[in-house]
C-alpha positions as CSV (number, residue, x, y, z in Angstrom):
1,M,96.5,117.1,87.0
2,T,93.2,115.8,88.4
3,R,92.7,114.7,91.9
4,E,92.3,111.1,90.8
5,T,95.6,111.2,89.0
6,T,97.4,112.6,92.1
7,I,95.9,109.9,94.3
8,A,96.9,107.2,91.7
9,R,100.5,108.4,91.6
10,A,100.7,108.5,95.4
11,L,99.3,105.0,95.7
12,L,101.7,103.8,93.0
13,V,104.6,105.0,95.1
14,L,103.2,103.4,98.2
15,V,102.9,100.1,96.5
16,F,106.1,99.8,94.5
17,A,108.6,101.6,96.8
18,P,108.3,99.0,99.6
19,A,108.4,96.1,97.1
20,G,111.5,97.6,95.5
21,G,113.2,98.0,98.9
22,L,112.4,94.3,99.7
23,F,113.8,93.2,96.3
24,G,116.9,95.3,96.9
25,K,117.4,93.7,100.3
26,A,117.1,90.3,98.7
27,V,119.8,91.2,96.2
28,A,122.1,92.7,98.9
29,D,121.7,89.6,101.0
30,A,122.4,87.3,98.0
31,A,125.6,89.2,97.2
32,Q,126.8,88.7,100.8
33,G,126.0,85.0,100.7
34,R,123.2,85.2,103.2
35,E,119.7,83.8,102.8
36,W,117.9,86.0,100.3
37,W,114.6,84.1,99.6
38,P,112.6,85.4,102.7
39,W,113.0,89.0,101.4
40,L,111.9,87.9,97.9
41,V,108.9,86.1,99.3
42,A,108.0,89.2,101.4
43,A,108.2,91.4,98.3
44,L,106.0,89.1,96.3
45,V,103.5,88.8,99.1
46,W,103.5,92.6,99.4
47,L,102.7,93.0,95.7
48,V,99.9,90.4,95.8
49,V,98.3,91.8,98.9
50,S,98.5,95.4,97.7
51,G,97.2,94.4,94.3
52,L,94.2,92.7,95.9
53,V,93.5,95.8,98.1
54,S,93.8,97.9,95.0
55,M,91.3,95.8,93.1
56,A,88.9,95.9,96.1
57,V,89.1,99.7,96.4
58,S,88.7,100.1,92.6
59,N,85.6,97.9,92.5
60,R,84.1,99.7,95.5
61,F,84.5,103.1,93.8
62,D,83.1,101.7,90.5
63,E,79.9,100.6,92.4
64,H,79.3,104.1,93.6
65,R,79.5,105.8,90.2
């Protein structure tokens, strides 16, 4: 496995694990009859922000090649 592949896998975990936890919290709160939408919004915001950061980092590395 190359160094880039290792970094990509680590970043994948760092992006999707928190989002999965937030989605899971939304589901758990919905099952208990509590407000679930703030957790869902937080998960979606996390995915959008981390995606934008990922694109910025990727573009930055492409400029230096």
